[in-house]
Every structure is written in C-alpha cells, then in structure tokens.
N, C-alpha and C positions, 0 to 999 in steps of 0.2 A: 276228639275234644280239643278245642282251641282256647279254653279259658275265658270264653266270652259270656256264658250264661251265669246266673247267680249261683247255680249249684256246682259249677266247675271251680277247681282251684285256680288261684291267680297264675297268670303266665309269667314264667321266668325268662328274661331276655336281656340283651345288651341294648342300651339306649344312650346315645351321646357319650360313649366311653364309661358308662356306669351300668352295673348289673342291677336290675330292678325286678321286683316281684309284684305284679300288678302295676300300681303307680308309685310304689314305695321303694326307695333305694335300700339295698341290702349289703353294700360294700363300701370300702374306701380304697382308692387306688392312686398310684403315682407312676409316672413314667419318666425315664431319663435316657437320653441317647447321646452318643458321641461317635468318634471315628472308630473306636474299638468294638462297638456293639450297642445293644439296646437292652434296657431293663424295665420290666413291668412288674409291679408289686401290687397285690390285692389282699385286703383283709376283709373277711366276711363277718358281719354282725351275727353273733350266735345267741347270746342272752344278755340283755342290757336293761338297765333301770331307766325308765322314761323320765324320771325326775332329774337325772343327770344331763338331759338335753338342754335344760335351762342354763347351764354353764357355757354352752357353746355359742359363739357369735355367728351371725350370718356371713358366709364367705363373700369377699368382694368378687371373686371370679367363680362363676357357677354356670351350669348348662342352662339352656333356654327353658327346658321343661321344668326346671326347679323354680324359676321366677323368684318371688319374694316370700315363698312359703317358709315358715319356721321349721326347725329340725323335727319337731314332733309331728309335723304334717307331711314331711317329705321322706322320712325313714320308715322302714317296715321291719318287723321281726317275727 
C-alpha cells in the first residue's frame, strides 16, 4: 500500500523540510547550526482547534509546496 488510492490512509513523508500527512503539514520545526553542532527541533500537532488558525499570519518564508494557502488549508490533524 502506497497511500495513493482513496481507501488507503494518507502517506506520511518528509517534503521540503516539513513532515506531511497526504498534502497537510503535521509539524513545526526549526534548525540551528554553528561550529559546535547542529540542533533540529520538531513539534507535532496532536489535537488543535481549527478556529485558532485564524490568529496565525501567513509566513513570509515558506516552502514552495505551501504557496499562498492559508493555515487551515495547509495543516492536517
């Protein structure tokens, strides 16, 4: 099963440094690097209220697959 038919669950994968389930983002992450090492932090969405997405602004820097989609069209839970 590769998650492509309508009966299959959405595919979980890494796309442009974001974890996605189908076409919806399911994480928030940040990276920082320096001479002493590298840090990667990821927070996964578990249970959230879609009404709260109205408070978020569209980020200036975003991956190409995100485009201009609002948060409620680009996140998945």
